[in-house]
Structures are given as structure tokens and as C-alpha cells.
N, C-alpha and C positions, 0 to 999 in steps of 0.2 A: 593494554598494560603499558605504563611508562618504562623507558629503558632502564632507569635505576632499579625498579622492582625486578625486572628480568635478570639484571646482573646479580642482585641479591639471591634470586632463586638459583642461579648458576653456582654461586659460591656455596650455597647450602647443600646442593645436590652433588657437587663435584663433577669435574669435566668427564671423568671416565663413566660415571653413572649416566650422565646425560647422553653420551655417545651410545651407550647400550640401549637406552630408551629410544633414541632416534633410529635405531636399527630395526624397529618392529614393523616396518612397512611390509605390506603384502604384495608380492609380485603377481602379475596377471596370470590367470589360468586359461582364459579364452584364447583359442588359436590365433585369431586375427591380432590380438594384442601381443601375444607371445612373439609372433612374427615381426611385428613392428618394434618390439623391444630388442629382439636379437639384431635387427638391422639399424638400431639407433634412431628410429623415427618417432619414438614417444617423447613428449616434452617432459621436463622435470616435474616431479610431484610437488604441488604447492601445499605447504602446511595448512592444516585446517584453520589455525589461528588467523591466517591472512584473510579469511572470509568472515570471521566473527569478532576479532579483537585486534584491529590493526594499531600498531604503534604510531603510524603516520596519519591516522584518520583526522580529517578536518573538512567539514562540508556544511552545506545548508546556510550559507552566509545571507544575512539580511542587513540592509543599510538603515540607519536611524532616520526618522522623519526629517531631521535637519541636514542629513547627508554627511555628518561629520564622524559617525561611529559605525563600526561593524560588529555584528553579533553572529556567532556560529556555534555548531556542535563540534566537540572534540573530546579526546580522552582526558579526563582529569582524575588523577590518582589511579585507581584500578577500575574505573567505571566511566560511563559517558557523562559529560557535563557540558557546560556552556563556556564560552570565552568572549571577551570584548576588548576592542582596541580602537584607537583613532583610525579613520578610514584611510587617510593619507598623512604623510609626515607633517604637512603644514597645519593639520587639524589638531596637533598636540603631540607631545613627546612621551606620553604615558606608555608604559610597557603593556603587553597583553595581560589582562586580568582573567583568571580562571574562576569559574563558579561551579562548585561541586554539587550539582543537582541530583546526581544519581540517575538511574534509568527513568526516562520520561514516559509520558502516556503514549498509547498506541497512535502512531502518526495517522492523521486524517480522520480518526474516529470521532473526535470531539472538537473539530475546528483546529485553529492554529495551535501547535504544541508549544511554541514559544514565540514571543513577539515584543517589539519595542512598544512602549506607551508613547503618546504624542509628545511628551516633554523631552524625548530623546535621552532620558536619564534612567527611567525605571524600565524593568524587563518583567513581563509576566510569563510564567511557564506552568505546564500541567504535569501532575503526577497521578499515577494509578498504582497505588501501593500493592494491591493484591492481584491485579489483573482482572478484577470483576467489573471494570468499566465505570466504577464510581470515582470519577476524576475530580481532583482538587486543584485549585489555583494557588500559586504563590507569586509574590512580587519581590524582586531584589533590586537594590539601588546599585547601578553600575559604577557610581562614584565611590561606593563603599561595599564591594561584593563580599567582604569578609563578615559583614554584619548579618545577623539572623534575618532570613527572609520573612516577609509578612505572609502569614497563612490567611488568604482571603476567604477561603471556604472550608473552615475546619469542621466539616459536618460529616461524620461517619455515615456510610451507606447512601451517600447522595452523589448524583451525577451532575456535573457542571460543564458547560461547553462555551467556547469563545464565540462571540457574535461580531464585535466591531471595536475599533479604537474609539476613544472619545474625541472631544473638541481639540483642535490644534493647540499645542503648547501645554495642555493639561496633563495630569497624571491619571487620567480616567480611562476605563474601558467597560464595555457592555458584555454581559454573559447571561446565559440561560441556565436555570437550575431546577431540579425537581425536589428541592428541599421540602417544600410545603406538601406536595402530593406526588408520589413516585411516578405516576403515569403522565404528569403534566410538567411543562417547562415554563416557569415564570421568568420574566426579564428583570435583570438587576444591572445597576451601575456601580462599579467600584472606583474609589479614589485613593491612589497610593499616597498622595500628599497628606491626607488627613486620616488615612487608614480606616475608611468608613465604607459601608455598603448600603445602598438604598434600593428598595423595590421600585421598578419603573412601571411595570404592567403585569397583570396576572391572567393566567389561564384558568378559568373556573368551569364549572360543570356545563354552563350555557355556551361559553365561547369555544371550548375545546381547541385551544391554539396548539399547533404543532411546530410553529416556527415564527421567528421575528426578524425584521430587517430594519437597519438604521440607514437613513438617507444621507446625502452628501452634506446636509446641514447639521449632521450629527444628532438628529432627533429621531425618535421612533416614527417610521414611515409606513410600514406594511406588516401584515401578519398572514400566515396560512392557517385556516381554521377547518377542522374536520367536520364534514357534514353528515357522512354516513355513520353507521353504528361502529362498534369497536373494531370492525375489520379494516377500517382506514380508507374505504373507497369514497370518492368525491370530496374535493377540497375547494374551499372558497379562498381566493386570493383577494384580500381587502386592503385598501389604502386608508390611511388615517387623515381625516379632514382637519383643517385648522381649529375647529371647535372641539376636537377630541373624539368625535364620532367616527364610525367606520363606514365606508362605502365599498360595495363589491365591485371588483374589476373583472374577475374571471371566475367561472366555475370549472374546475379541472376535473373531468370525469375519470373514473377508475382506469388505471393502466396508462394514463397520459401524464405528461410532464410539463410543468411551467415553473421555472426557477428564475426569480428576479436576481440579477447580479448588481444592479445599481438603480437607485431612484434619485433624480436631480429635481427637487421640488421647485427651485427657482427657474429652471429651464422648462419645467413641465414635461419632462421626458423620463422614461424608464427603459432599461435594456434587460432582456431576458433570454434564456435558452428554453426552447419549447419544441415539442413534437405534436402539439395540438393542430389537427387538420392536415397532418403530413406524417410520413413514415419515419423520417430521420430528424434528429434534433438540429434545429437551426438557431441562429442568433437573430433576434428581432428587436426593433425599436418601436416604442409606443409613444405617440403624441397624446398626452393625457387629456388635453382640452377637447380633442376631437375623437378620442378613442380610435385612432388610426394606427394600424400596425404595418410596419415596413420590414421586409426581410433584408438584413444586412449581409449575411453570409450563410452558406450551407455547403454540404459536400454530397455528391451524388451517390457515394458508396457507403459512407459511414456517418454516424452521429458526430457533430462537433463536440469536442471535449472541453475546451476552455476558452475564455475571453480575457483580454488584457486591457486595463483601463489606466489612464493617468491618475495618480493617487488623489489629487485635490478635487477632481470633478471632470465631467465631460464624457464624450462618447468613447467607445472602445477603439483601440488602434490595432488590435491583432486578434486572431482566433487560431485554434489548433485543432488538428484532426489526426487520426491514426488509422489509415487504411491498411498499411503494412508497416512501413517506416514512418516515424513521426513527421508531421508537416506543420509549418507555420505559414499563415497568410496574413500579410500586413496590410490592413485597411489604410493605415497612414504609411504611404510609401517612403516618406522621408525617414521615419524611424526604422523602417525595414532596411533602407540603404545604409544607415548608420551602423546597424548591427551586422550587416554583411561586411562592411569595412572592418569592424572589430574582429570578425572571424578571420578575415584575410590577414590582419595584423598578427593575430594569435598564431597563425600558421607560419608567417614570416619570422616570428620570434621563437619558433620551434616549441611553443607551448602545446600545440596540437600537431600531430604527425600527418594529417590528411585533411581534405575539405570536411567541414562539419556536416554531419547528417542533419543536425538542427541546431540553431542558436536561438535562445529565448531569454527574456528578462525573468528573473525570479524575485526581484525586490527593487523598489525605487524610493528615493527621497520624496518628500511631499511636493517639491517643485518639479519632480521628474527629471532633474538635471544630472543626478548621479544614480546609476543603475547597477545592480549586480546582474551579470549575464552568465548563462551556463551554455557552453559550447560542447556538444557531444559528437564524438567521432565513433567509428566502429570499435575503438579500443579504450577510449578515455573520455571522462567528463571533466572539464576545467571550468572553474568559476573565476570570473574576472570583475573588476570594478571599472566601469566606464564613466568618466566625467564628460558629459556631453558639451559643457561650456568650453572646455579646453581641448577636448579630443583625447585626453590622457587615458591610457588603459593599463591597469595593474593586475597581475595575476594574484589570486587569493588562495586557491587550493594547492597543496604540495603535489609534486609529480607522483602519479600512481600508475603510469602507463606500464602495462605488462611487458615482459621481454617479448621480442618478435617471435611468433610461432608458439607462444605459450598457450593461448586460448584460441577459440574458433568462432567465426561469425555466426550470429543468429539469423537464419534466413527465412523469410516468409514463404509459405506455400499455400496452395488452394487445391481442393479436390472436390469432385462431385459425389455426394452421398448416393447410396443405392436408391433413394426415392427422388433424386434429381436436385436436391438442395445443395447450393455451393457453400462449402465450409472452409474457413481459413484457419491457419495455424502457423507455427514456427518450428523449425528444425535446427538443431545444433549438433554437428558431427564432431567426433573426437579427432584431434590433431594427430596426424601421422598414421592413422589406422586405414588400411585398405580392405575393401570388401565389407560384407555385413558385420556390423558391430553389435555387441550387447547393448540393449536399449532400455532407457527409463522413460515411461510415459508419465509426464508430470501434469496433473489435472487441477485446474484452477477451481476455487470455491465459488460461492454465490448461491445459486448459479448465475445470478444477475451481475456478473463481473466479466472480465475478459483477461486473457494474457496479452501482454504488450511487448513490443521489441525492446531489448536491452543491449547495451554495448557489451563487447567481449572483454569485460574486466572482471573485478572480484565479486561476481554474483554466484548464486548457488547453482544456476544452470551451468556456469562455467566450471564450478567445482566438480559437478558430475561428469562433464565432458573431459576434464583433466584426469579423472580417474579411468577414462577409457570408454565412456558410454555415449551413444547417441541419445539426444534428449528430444522427445516429441511433445509439443504443447499445442493443444487444439482448442479453438473457440467453438465448441459444440453448440448446436441449436439451443436457444434459451439464454445464450451469453449476451451480455450488454454490448452496445457499441455499433451494432449493425442494423439498427432500426427496429420498429415495433413488430413488424411481421416476423423477423428472425427470432425475436423473443417469444412471440406467440406460437412459433413452430415447436416450442418446448412444452406447451401446455399438456400436463398429464403424462409427459414422456420422460420423467426423471429416471425411471427404471427401465425405459424402453429405448426410444430413438436417441436420446442423449447418450446413453451408454453405447448404442450402436455406432454413433458418430465417433466416439473415442476409439472403439475397436477398428472402425474402418480407416481412421487416420493412421492407426498403427499398421494396418494392412497396406496403406499407401506407402509407408516407409519401408515395409518389407518388399513390396513390388518394385520400388526404386533401387533396391539393392543396398539400402542404408542399414536396415535393422535385421538382426539375426532372429528368425521366428522362434528359435528354441531357447533364446536368452532374453526374455522380456520381463520387465517389472513395472508396477504401477505405484505412483506416489502422489499424495494429495492431502489437502487440509480442508476441514469443514465439509461443504458439499463435495469437495474433491476427495475428502476422506471417505465419505459415503460411497463415492464412485469407485474408490479402491476396493472396498468391500464388495460392491455390486459386481465389479469386473471379475474378482476372484471367485465369486459365487456363480456367475453366468458362464464363465470360461469361454468368452467369445474369442480369446486368444490363448496361447499356451503360456500363461503367466507363471513365472517361477517364484515370485515373492512379491510382497507389497509393503508399503509404509503408509499407515493410516494415522494422520495427525488431526486430532479433535474432530473425528468423523462422526456423522450421524449414523446410529444403528437402529433407532426406534423413532419413526416419524411422528406418531401421535404424541409421544413424550416431549419431543422438541417443541411442537406447536402449543401444547398445553402448558409449557413452562417457559415461554419466551419472555424476554426482558420487558419490564413494564414500560420502557420508553419507546418500544417499537409500535408503530401505528400502520403497518402495511399487511395486515392479515389477509387481505383480499388477494395479494400476490401469491401467498402461500396456498390459499384455497384453490386458486386457479391452477397452480402448478402441481400441487401435491394432493389436494382434496380437502373437503370440509370435515374436520375432525368431529364435528357435532352430528354428522349424518352417519348412522350406524353402518350402512353399506359402504360408504366411502372410507370410514374409519377402518373397517375390516380390510379393505383393499390396501390402505396405507400400511397397515401392520403386516399384511402379506408381502408387501414390497420392501419391508424393512429388513436389513441384513440379519438382525438378531433372530428372526424366525427361520432363517436358512443357513445359519452359521456352520452347520455340520458339513456344508459343501466346500468350505475353505480347508484345503489340505496342504497348502504350501506355507513356507515361513512368512510370518507377519510381524512387523514392528508397529506397536501402538503407542502413540504419544498423546498425553492430555495434561492440561493444567487443572489443578484442583478447584480453581475459582471461576471456571468458565460459566458465563451466564447465557450463552447462546446455544451451546450443546453441552448438556450436563455431563460431568465426568462419569456418571453412572453408565452412559452409553458405552464408553470404552471399557469400563470395569466389567460389564456383562459380557462383552465380546471376549475379553481375555479369560474370564472365568470359564466361559463355555468352551473355548478352544483348549484350555488346560484340562478340563474335565474329559475332553475327547482325546487327550494325548497328542494334540497338534502342536507344532513348533510356533511359539509366540513369545515375543519379548515386550515388556511393558515398561514405559518411562512415564513417571508422574512427577509433576513439578508443583510444589506446595505454594509457590509465590507467582504462579502464572494463571492466565485465563484462556481466552480463545486465541491468543497469539503468544508464542514464546519470545519474550522481549529481552531478557537478561542474557548477556553474552556467555556467561558460564553455562547456562542451560542450553543455549543454542549450540555451544561447543559439544556438550554431551549428546544432544540430539543428532547432530550431523556426524559425529564420530561413530555413533551406533549405526547410523544409516550407511556410511561408507563401508563399515565392516560387514554389515549384512549383505549389501549389494555385491561386495567382493566374493562372499561365500556362495551366493546363488546365481550370480551372473558371470563371475570370472574376471571382474575388473580389478583395478588396483586400490589399495588403501594406503594412506600415508602413515597409518599406525598411531601409536601414542603421541600425543602432542604435549609439548612442555607446559603449555598453559593449563593443562589438566591438573597440575600440581598447585595451582593458585588456590588459596583458601577461599571458601564461600563467605 
């Protein structure tokens, strides 16, 4: 919310009323927190609005292809939007121009959420109006952002995803869309200069294409084609020949991974991330003329996560991995040395208060001479613009460093599960609390995802710790990032060993004297929401309450109603069972929380978006109805304009305010109480 709006709000409400509302904070009732409060060891309570609707939010800078402009996300009006300005004063005197886009699409779900087009003038961005993942593209002219944006894909009920920018200097970009047939993604090219869209390639019943790739020559270069039946197993990676025909490069068997990051037709090279023939994902280079593969980088403990390339073409210059804290390895040591010097300069200029945990490029001009860098310390992430030609470094993000002692570091841990498997996670302890603390076990979704290290800044892990809770996050078996064998250890164990890993990680925190065994709560979304219900049913620990966000309650229903654009049913069948096999279907239903809901007898907060296409709202509705019929304590939050993720800040404020009040009641932590931003109209 901008400052003028807050001032108007204050004027309307009156200072006395605001002071009364601000006095609704809940003091801690847990003995360890009470002792810390009486001795002045607890940090100040941070208002919830700081975690969901910051006045000073500006982040996600990307530099234009010509290097002369910057684009980023920031508050515009009372919602999120975009802003653009010259990169440096010598690039132009124009002031910052704000673009009121409103809430953008779910980050990462459909490719780039916003991007410069190659002409360094037009900007493409994605919207998901209902939260149903039917994303639409819009293009705005940065020279005239007040003009109405071009609705590139004004097709209701259609999903479109970003593929690539077009040729240098053009106003074109490639995207995929299921407009023609909801389970297939055809390839299109949009031209903002003429406001036209053309079909480039089609996925028909014979080809069954599930992905497209554009080469460094800005032409269609490759496709991924499904070979198996509708379960998605076995994929052909095919390269486009000059005559327009396709030749197979690789057949990727079920449960393996081969993702091409770049094809350079002129050099006859491609670079890909793959775990074919190995346990961990590595970066490889293929000589296309000889079909010779060379491993460029790998990590002994974890999958590689990303690769960095110069924009115009050429080989990768860096890779990243996340064994515990994030790591960058620079294959081009010269660029690595430049970035290390930038981090040193940022510290010397007091932009960061400690050596960077990691510094990495997040955006680069077409000639790779101007880069946006992100330096992350234990407490702050700072974005900077580096001009590699002159060595000039400019700070982009405003200071957001928390007060010293306000937040707590997120610390990696590892324990050995009862069957001998090593399991990793992260622990965040509340500042100022001595002895066992009330604890929230936050369970990630997926399950083919993982928890990652975060700085001790304005994150929701830190919100929980600020309220007085230890936070345990565990990458249980079946989580991604630790190799194929670790994922396979979760086969069929979604209601068994996966849940035992979560309970044993909690026991590890108890044994370390971190967690109070009598004040434990579970919180999670999607598969994490299912795990919340499973933990409360199985009672592997003395759980006092739970927060279930878009959680699965009925496995057969989820798999029979999955989104048409999903093509990985074989992963679900291996992990959860074959819904078409009567015996396996019966077992899946028996393992579904809805069939054992009577075993949940502690307070539960259930959150769901009406338009969720991954886990239907019906799952949460049935959980709530069943618990209410049993007279059990349950609170239900439904959001009419959300789907599988709560994106709008007003809804996130309502969700986290309900969460902190519930946790204060069942665990004895603090609540900041009523937040002024709750008065903002929707």
C-alpha cells in the first residue's frame, strides 16, 4: 500500500481508534516465551503487513536487451505492478514510470512472469485472473505505459506459457498455448509491433508434443514428444532439421530427466541438464555432429539446480547447487572474479553487512556487458546493476535489512532416519528464547519439490520465528534435489515413511532441546496439506493443531481430476498408486485423510481457493464438513479469486493473520493482532 493511502486510512480511522486497534496483540503464554519476555529478550513483534504488503517493496529487476532500461516489480496503487526507468542517468532523464498490472500470474508456473521484448521497448507480462492457471499474456509499451495494454491471448479458459524472446531488435516473442486442444500446447509467435499472433507449430494426436525450444538463431529447434500412453512415461527429444523434419536425439525413459537449456545450431552444440545414466542431475554438452556427450559440471551430493549462459549465444559460464546453503560454481573464472569483486564493493559501501552467502546474475543485456546481480547475505538480498565495461556498480533495491537481532538464521541440519537413510532439513529458532520452544513443522508440497535455504529477512519462516516458534522444515524422502535414488525411496510411502521422516525430524528437534514436545503444530500446502492431515491422523507426535492449505484429502479424486496440461501420471502412479486398478484404488482411498477424518481431534485451520485445478476445493470442503459434523474445532478460509496458491496480498494477510492467532491459542506464542491493512477495501 502506498504511503498516501495509509495516511488517508489513518485520517479516516482517527489516531485514537488506530491506537486501540494496535493494542490487540496477544502476549505469549508458553513458559519459555514468558521468561524471555520478562527478561526483555524477545524481539519486537513485526506487523503482518511487513510480510505481505510492504510499502518499500521493489525487487526482481531485469535489464533490457540493449542494457539501457530496467524493469522490476513494485507496489503500484494498492497492488503489485511493474515499473520501468533508464538503467543509468546517462541512458536518459525520464522518471520512473509505473505500470498498474495488478497481481501477476503464479511465479514459475508458466515461464517468465514478465519480460522485456527484444526491442527494449515492449514488455510482456502474464495474468491469471481466477487462479485457475489459465494464464493470459499482455504487452505494454514502456514509452507509453498509460496506454491500454495489448491483450495477446484474450482466450477464456486457455493456458499460455512463455517460451522465448524473438529475434534481436524485434517486438516478438514465442509462447505455447492450449487454445486449440486443452491437453496440448501449440507454439505461437506474437508481434507487438503489428499486434498479430501466428501459429508456428502444432501438437497433434500423432506428435503429442509436450514442450518446445527455440535455438540461438531464434528459430524452432527442438521439441519433447510423449511416446507412452496418457501416463506421460517415455519422452522423445527431437531436433528440427533444416528441411523441417525431425530427428530423434534421445529417448528419455520414465522417471529420468533431460532438459535442454540451449541449442546453438551454428556451433553444432547443445547444453542440457540430465540425470540419464547417473543418480544426480549434471550439466552436459553435446557435440551434435558426433553425438558426443561431455559432462561440464556435477555435484557429488545434490542435483545441479541451474545454469547461466551469455544471452547472445555460447557455452554456460556458471552452475548452481543447493546442498545446504546455495552455491555457485563459475566455469568462466573471469566472470566469477568480477562478481566476487562486486560483492566486496557492495560490502565496502555498506549495501550488505556481511560477506555474501551467494552472488549471482539474475538478468543481462544482450551483449552481457550490463548485468543485474543479486547478493544474498544471512539477513538481506540486494540487487545491483554492474556495468562490466566501466566496472560501475549501482544499487537497485531499497534497504530492507532487518534490525539486528530481529530475525534468526535458518540453519541446515541432517539426521539419520530409523531405516538408515540420511535426511536433510532446516531449523530456525526464535530469537531470545532459551530452552525448548513451541514448534511449527512446515511441510513442503510436491512431494517432488524441496525446502531451500532462505535469508533471515521478511519471509514467513521468519514471521513464525518472530512470534516465538522454532520452525522445522524437512526434505523427507521423495523430495527433489537429492538424486533419483532419494526420490525413489518415497515410492508408495506417501502415507508411510514420508510421514515418518517428518515425525522423526520433529523428534530430532526435540532431542536437541529445540522443540517442546507438548507444543507442536504442523503446517503445509498441497502435498504438505495432505501431510498435515496425515500427521494429525497418525499422531506420530503430540500435535496440538494444524494448518492445511489446499491439502489433498481424497487421492483418487485428485488423480481423476488433474489438469489437462499435466503429462506425468506415471509419477503419480508410482508414488500413490494406479487409480484404475481396483485394489490400488482401494488402498489409495484408505490412505486418504477423508476416510479417517474422525481421528483428527485438535484445532485445524483449512485454507482453499475456489478455482484450484490441482486439488479441487471439494477436498477441503469435505474435511471441514466432516469435522464440523463431529463437533471438532475447525476454521475454514475460502478465497473466491484464488487457486492452488494464495497470490493476492489481502488474502495472504487474512490467511496469515488467522494462522498466527490460531498458533497463539494452541502453542502459546505471540500474535501481533489486528493489522491496520485489514481495513483496506478489497
